[in-house]
C-alpha positions as CSV (number, residue, x, y, z in Angstrom):
1,M,26.4,43.6,-79.1
2,P,27.4,41.0,-77.1
3,P,31.2,39.7,-78.3
4,P,30.9,37.5,-81.3
5,L,31.3,34.0,-79.5
6,A,28.6,35.3,-76.8
7,R,25.8,36.0,-79.6
8,T,22.9,34.0,-80.2
9,P,21.5,33.9,-83.4
10,E,19.2,36.4,-83.6
11,E,21.7,39.0,-82.5
12,W,23.9,37.3,-85.1
13,S,21.0,37.9,-88.1
14,R,20.4,41.8,-86.9
15,A,24.8,42.5,-86.7
16,V,24.8,40.4,-90.5
17,S,22.4,42.5,-91.6
18,E,23.7,45.7,-90.6
19,L,26.4,44.7,-93.3
20,G,24.6,43.9,-95.8
21,G,23.9,40.1,-95.3
22,R,20.7,38.0,-94.8
23,P,18.9,37.1,-91.5
24,F,19.6,33.5,-92.7
25,H,23.5,34.3,-92.9
26,G,23.2,34.8,-88.9
27,K,22.4,31.8,-88.7
28,Q,25.3,30.4,-90.8
29,V,27.4,32.2,-88.7
30,F,26.3,31.0,-85.2
31,R,26.7,27.4,-86.9
32,W,30.0,27.9,-87.6
33,L,31.3,29.5,-84.6
34,Q,29.2,27.5,-82.2
35,G,28.6,24.0,-84.0
36,R,31.8,23.8,-85.6
37,G,34.0,25.7,-83.8
38,V,35.2,27.8,-86.7
39,V,36.4,31.4,-85.7
40,D,38.2,32.1,-89.1
41,A,35.5,34.0,-91.4
42,E,37.5,33.2,-94.5
43,K,36.5,29.6,-93.7
44,M,32.4,30.0,-93.2
45,T,32.2,28.9,-97.1
46,D,29.1,29.3,-97.5
47,L,28.8,32.7,-96.7
48,P,29.3,35.5,-99.6
49,A,32.7,36.8,-100.0
50,G,31.7,40.0,-99.0
51,L,30.5,39.3,-95.5
52,R,33.2,36.9,-94.9
53,A,35.3,40.1,-95.5
54,S,33.6,42.1,-93.0
55,L,33.2,39.7,-90.2
56,T,36.8,39.1,-90.6
57,D,36.8,43.3,-89.6
58,L,34.4,42.3,-87.0
59,G,37.1,40.3,-85.0
60,A,35.0,36.9,-85.1
61,G,37.5,35.2,-83.7
62,A,37.9,33.9,-79.9
63,R,39.7,35.6,-77.3
64,V,41.1,32.3,-75.6
65,S,43.9,30.7,-76.1
66,V,46.1,27.6,-74.6
67,A,49.3,28.8,-72.7
68,T,50.0,25.3,-71.6
69,E,48.3,22.2,-70.9
70,R,49.3,19.3,-67.9
71,A,48.2,15.5,-68.6
72,A,47.7,13.2,-65.4
73,Q,48.4,9.8,-65.2
74,D,44.6,9.3,-65.4
75,G,44.0,10.2,-68.8
76,T,42.6,13.7,-66.6
77,R,44.3,17.1,-68.8
78,K,44.2,20.3,-67.3
79,L,44.4,23.5,-69.9
80,L,45.7,26.5,-68.8
81,L,43.8,29.8,-71.2
82,A,45.1,32.9,-71.7
83,L,42.9,35.7,-71.8
84,H,42.9,38.9,-74.1
85,D,44.1,41.1,-71.1
86,G,46.4,38.4,-70.1
87,A,44.8,37.1,-67.0
88,T,44.6,32.9,-66.9
89,I,41.9,30.6,-66.0
90,E,42.0,26.6,-66.1
91,T,39.9,24.2,-67.1
92,V,39.5,20.3,-67.1
93,L,38.6,17.3,-69.0
94,I,38.1,14.5,-67.5
95,P,37.5,11.5,-69.2
96,G,35.0,8.9,-68.1
97,V,36.2,5.9,-66.1
98,S,34.0,2.8,-66.2
99,G,34.7,-1.6,-66.0
100,P,33.1,-4.4,-68.1
101,K,28.9,-3.8,-67.8
102,G,27.4,-5.2,-64.7
103,E,30.9,-4.6,-63.1
104,L,30.7,-1.8,-59.6
105,P,34.0,-0.6,-58.6
106,S,34.7,-0.6,-54.9
107,P,33.5,2.3,-52.5
108,I,36.6,4.3,-53.1
109,D,36.3,4.8,-56.6
110,Q,32.7,5.4,-57.1
111,D,33.1,8.1,-59.6
112,A,31.2,11.3,-59.4
113,D,32.3,13.0,-62.1
114,A,29.1,11.9,-61.6
115,S,27.9,15.0,-60.0
116,A,27.3,15.7,-63.9
117,A,25.3,12.7,-64.6
118,P,21.8,12.7,-64.9
119,D,19.8,10.1,-62.9
120,D,18.3,8.7,-65.8
121,D,19.6,7.7,-68.8
122,E,17.2,6.7,-71.6
123,D,19.3,8.4,-74.3
124,D,22.2,6.2,-74.3
125,E,22.9,3.5,-76.5
126,Q,21.6,0.2,-75.2
127,A,22.9,-2.0,-77.5
128,G,26.1,-2.9,-79.7
129,D,29.6,-3.5,-78.5
130,A,30.8,-1.2,-75.8
131,S,34.2,-1.2,-76.9
132,A,33.2,1.0,-79.9
133,E,31.2,3.8,-77.8
134,P,33.2,6.7,-77.6
135,V,35.1,7.8,-74.2
136,R,32.6,10.3,-72.4
137,V,34.4,13.6,-71.2
138,T,33.0,16.0,-68.4
139,Q,34.8,19.3,-68.6
140,C,34.7,21.5,-65.7
141,I,34.6,25.4,-66.7
142,S,35.5,28.5,-64.8
143,T,33.4,32.0,-64.7
144,Q,35.6,34.0,-63.2
145,V,39.4,34.8,-62.8
146,G,39.8,34.0,-58.7
147,C,36.8,33.6,-56.7
148,A,34.8,35.7,-53.8
149,M,33.8,33.1,-51.7
150,G,37.0,32.9,-49.4
151,C,36.0,28.7,-49.1
152,V,39.0,27.3,-46.8
153,F,39.6,24.4,-48.8
154,C,39.4,25.5,-52.6
155,A,43.0,27.0,-54.4
156,S,40.5,29.1,-56.5
157,G,39.5,32.0,-53.9
158,V,42.8,32.1,-52.3
159,A,44.1,35.4,-53.9
160,G,40.5,36.7,-54.2
161,L,38.5,37.9,-57.1
162,K,40.1,39.8,-60.0
163,R,37.4,40.0,-62.4
164,Q,34.4,38.0,-63.9
165,L,34.4,35.7,-67.4
166,G,32.2,37.7,-70.1
167,P,29.7,34.4,-71.8
168,D,32.5,34.6,-74.3
169,E,35.4,33.4,-72.9
170,I,33.2,31.2,-70.7
171,V,31.9,29.2,-74.4
172,A,35.2,29.4,-75.2
173,Q,36.6,26.9,-73.1
174,V,34.2,24.8,-74.1
175,L,34.8,24.9,-77.7
176,I,38.7,24.9,-76.8
177,G,38.1,21.9,-74.6
178,R,35.5,19.9,-77.2
179,A,38.5,20.8,-80.4
180,S,41.7,19.4,-78.3
181,L,39.9,15.9,-77.6
182,P,41.4,13.0,-79.3
183,E,39.9,10.7,-81.4
184,G,37.4,8.2,-79.7
185,H,36.4,10.6,-77.7
186,R,33.4,13.0,-76.8
187,L,32.2,15.8,-74.5
188,R,29.8,14.5,-72.8
189,N,28.9,16.7,-69.9
190,V,29.8,20.4,-68.7
191,V,30.0,21.6,-65.2
192,Y,30.1,24.8,-63.8
193,M,32.6,24.1,-61.3
194,G,35.9,25.2,-62.0
195,M,37.1,29.0,-61.0
196,G,34.9,31.2,-59.1
197,E,31.2,31.1,-58.4
198,P,28.8,30.8,-61.6
199,L,26.0,32.2,-59.2
200,H,27.7,35.4,-58.5
201,N,28.5,36.1,-62.5
202,Y,25.0,35.2,-62.7
203,E,24.3,37.3,-66.2
204,A,27.0,35.3,-67.9
205,T,26.6,32.2,-66.7
206,A,22.9,32.5,-68.0
207,R,23.7,33.4,-71.2
208,S,26.4,30.7,-71.5
209,L,24.1,28.0,-70.6
210,R,21.7,29.5,-73.4
211,L,24.7,29.0,-76.0
212,L,25.9,25.3,-75.3
213,T,22.7,24.1,-74.8
214,H,21.2,26.0,-78.0
215,A,20.1,22.9,-81.1
216,D,22.2,24.8,-83.5
217,G,25.6,25.4,-81.6
218,I,27.6,22.6,-79.4
219,G,24.0,21.5,-78.7
220,L,24.8,20.6,-75.1
221,S,21.3,18.3,-73.2
222,S,20.1,20.2,-70.6
223,R,20.6,17.4,-68.9
224,R,24.4,17.3,-69.1
225,V,25.2,20.6,-67.7
226,T,25.2,20.9,-64.0
227,V,25.8,24.3,-62.5
228,S,27.5,24.6,-59.0
229,T,27.5,27.2,-56.0
230,S,28.3,28.1,-52.8
231,G,24.5,28.6,-51.7
232,L,23.2,32.3,-53.1
233,V,20.2,31.9,-52.5
234,P,18.7,34.9,-54.9
235,E,20.5,33.1,-57.8
236,I,19.3,29.9,-57.2
237,A,15.8,30.8,-57.4
238,R,16.6,32.7,-60.1
239,L,18.2,29.7,-62.0
240,G,15.3,27.4,-61.4
241,E,13.0,30.0,-62.9
242,D,15.5,30.9,-66.1
243,F,15.2,27.4,-66.8
244,G,12.9,25.5,-65.4
245,G,14.6,23.3,-63.4
246,N,16.4,21.3,-66.4
247,I,19.7,23.0,-65.5
248,G,21.4,20.7,-63.2
249,L,22.5,22.0,-59.6
250,A,24.9,21.2,-57.7
251,I,25.3,22.9,-53.7
252,S,29.2,23.0,-52.1
253,L,27.4,22.2,-48.8
254,H,30.4,20.8,-46.6
255,A,29.0,21.7,-43.2
256,P,25.5,20.1,-41.4
257,D,25.6,23.2,-39.1
258,D,25.6,26.7,-39.5
259,E,28.7,27.2,-37.0
260,T,31.0,24.8,-38.9
261,R,29.7,26.0,-42.2
262,S,30.4,29.6,-41.4
263,R,33.9,29.1,-40.7
264,L,34.6,26.8,-43.6
265,M,32.3,29.0,-45.8
266,P,32.0,32.7,-45.3
267,I,29.0,32.9,-47.7
268,N,27.1,31.1,-45.1
269,R,26.8,34.1,-42.7
270,K,24.6,35.7,-45.1
271,Y,22.6,32.9,-46.5
272,P,22.6,30.4,-43.7
273,L,21.5,26.8,-43.9
274,A,17.8,27.1,-43.3
275,K,17.1,29.3,-46.0
276,L,19.4,27.2,-48.4
277,M,17.4,24.4,-47.5
278,E,14.2,26.5,-48.4
279,A,15.6,27.5,-51.3
280,L,16.6,24.0,-52.2
281,R,12.6,22.6,-51.4
282,A,11.7,25.3,-53.8
283,Y,14.0,24.4,-57.0
284,P,11.9,23.3,-59.5
285,L,13.3,19.5,-60.4
286,P,11.9,17.3,-63.3
287,R,11.0,14.3,-62.4
288,R,13.5,11.9,-61.9
289,R,16.4,14.6,-61.3
290,R,17.8,15.2,-58.0
291,I,20.3,18.1,-56.6
292,T,23.9,17.3,-56.1
293,I,25.0,17.7,-52.8
294,E,28.7,18.1,-52.6
295,Y,30.4,18.0,-49.1
296,T,34.2,18.0,-48.8
297,L,35.7,16.0,-45.9
298,V,38.2,18.4,-44.0
299,A,39.8,16.3,-41.0
300,G,39.0,17.7,-37.8
301,K,36.6,20.2,-39.0
302,N,33.3,18.3,-40.6
303,E,33.9,14.5,-40.9
304,S,32.6,13.4,-37.5
305,L,30.0,10.4,-37.4
306,Q,28.0,13.0,-35.7
307,D,28.4,15.5,-38.6
308,A,27.3,12.5,-40.6
309,H,24.0,11.9,-38.6
310,T,23.3,15.6,-38.7
311,L,23.8,16.1,-42.4
312,A,21.6,13.2,-43.0
313,R,18.7,15.0,-40.8
314,L,19.2,17.9,-42.6
315,L,18.6,17.0,-46.1
316,R,15.7,15.0,-45.1
317,G,12.9,14.9,-47.8
318,L,14.8,16.4,-50.4
319,P,15.6,14.9,-53.9
320,V,19.3,14.7,-53.3
321,K,22.6,12.6,-54.1
322,I,25.5,13.0,-52.3
323,N,29.2,13.6,-53.3
324,L,31.5,13.1,-50.5
325,I,35.0,14.9,-51.8
326,P,38.2,13.7,-49.1
327,M,40.1,17.2,-49.0
328,N,42.5,17.3,-52.1
329,P,45.7,19.5,-50.6
330,I,46.2,23.0,-51.6
331,A,49.5,25.0,-51.1
332,A,47.9,28.0,-49.0
333,A,46.3,25.1,-46.8
334,S,47.6,22.8,-43.9
335,L,44.4,21.2,-43.8
336,G,43.9,17.9,-45.6
337,P,41.8,15.0,-45.5
338,P,40.3,12.2,-43.0
339,D,41.6,8.4,-43.4
340,L,39.8,6.5,-45.2
341,R,38.1,4.4,-42.6
342,G,36.7,8.0,-41.5
343,V,35.9,9.0,-45.2
344,L,34.0,4.7,-45.6
345,E,32.2,5.2,-42.0
346,F,31.1,8.7,-42.8
347,Q,29.4,7.0,-46.0
348,K,28.2,4.1,-44.2
349,V,26.1,6.8,-42.1
350,L,24.6,8.6,-45.1
351,C,23.9,5.3,-47.1
352,D,22.0,3.4,-44.1
353,A,19.7,7.2,-43.7
354,G,18.4,6.1,-47.1
355,Y,20.5,8.5,-49.1
356,S,22.9,7.8,-52.3
357,C,25.8,8.4,-51.4
358,F,29.1,8.3,-53.0
359,I,32.7,8.8,-52.5
360,R,34.7,11.2,-55.4
361,R,37.7,9.6,-56.6
362,R,40.6,12.1,-57.1
363,R,41.3,12.8,-60.8
364,G,44.0,14.7,-62.0
365,D,45.4,15.6,-58.6
366,D,49.1,14.9,-60.0
367,V,48.7,18.1,-62.0
368,S,46.5,20.0,-59.7
369,A,43.4,19.5,-61.6
370,A,41.4,17.9,-58.8
371,C,38.0,19.5,-56.9
372,G,39.3,22.6,-55.1
373,Q,43.0,22.7,-56.9
374,L,42.1,25.3,-59.6
375,A,44.3,27.8,-58.8
376,L,44.8,31.8,-59.9
377,L,48.6,30.7,-60.8
378,G,51.0,33.4,-60.1
379,A,48.9,35.1,-57.2
380,K,49.9,35.7,-53.6
381,P,47.2,34.6,-51.2
382,K,45.5,37.2,-49.0
383,V,45.8,35.1,-46.1
384,R,46.3,31.3,-45.4
385,V,42.7,29.5,-45.5
386,D,43.5,27.3,-42.3
387,R,42.9,29.5,-39.3
388,T,39.7,27.7,-38.1
């Protein structure tokens, strides 16, 4: 039987039946844990007293707690979470940024917290006072302690992979994040873009997706959940098959050719671009949905105008939107972003080629919460990551 926070309603029904409860009590337990975030069985007031005592004995509580919290000037909050075995992970809560209706941001402010957002928004409120609407929050969650992928611009993999997270530890991040939101804020999107490669921990990632989108639990729309991968081709196909393409897919691409990408991202040696593009073309996207292409711009490595033109050709015919990410600084590398002019020129090439292309605003970088900055605290780097 999975840990308490990783159980489906059906698994809870079997568990409580073995304790003398009725099957419908299992669904009630699931709603308390997942829907309301209540992990103390004694507070599950619609359950029989004897069953509540038995659930306490089972240890129905979470195995994750907040160790520290850091708030950035832009409202982004990074939570350092302590796991039951002493390991730590990080999760980030990013409040949405928007101006008055009809007002467009400047090019550098085109905020692609948007990597999680859908391409259509028919379920949004269409009327009423915009000031009364809740602040929509995107949460970036982790799936591993460390990471095995070794991308040179990312702090998560500097010390390598320490262990996988269980589905309960993935779900717990969202429950803790949601419970910590201030009044007037609402969890809107969840992105699997924190520490680790989600598809390298496929079983736990898949179970957590089913739990987070379950109608009796947190109830996130699958349209509001995005999984980011460095390009594990078999697992991309598996994700598409298991979820019918309804889970958003983001690809950490970061280079337009195999030679450059293999230097920046070792996974490319196993799954080169031709195989990755084939997997993206086969991904079963619903209508009006697009794959997000994440492209970190690293000065002197992948940011030339020729790279932009090559990228435009590589992606031709794919339903994509492109997020450009000027590299955020990390302690283990001397690499950095190109200047703003270079970023804007790179974007222009892609826009002129017909792509929707956004520049991701740097959010939370003053507390090392920006893209690529989540790190395994206290771990020593295996190697410097800028030898390319």
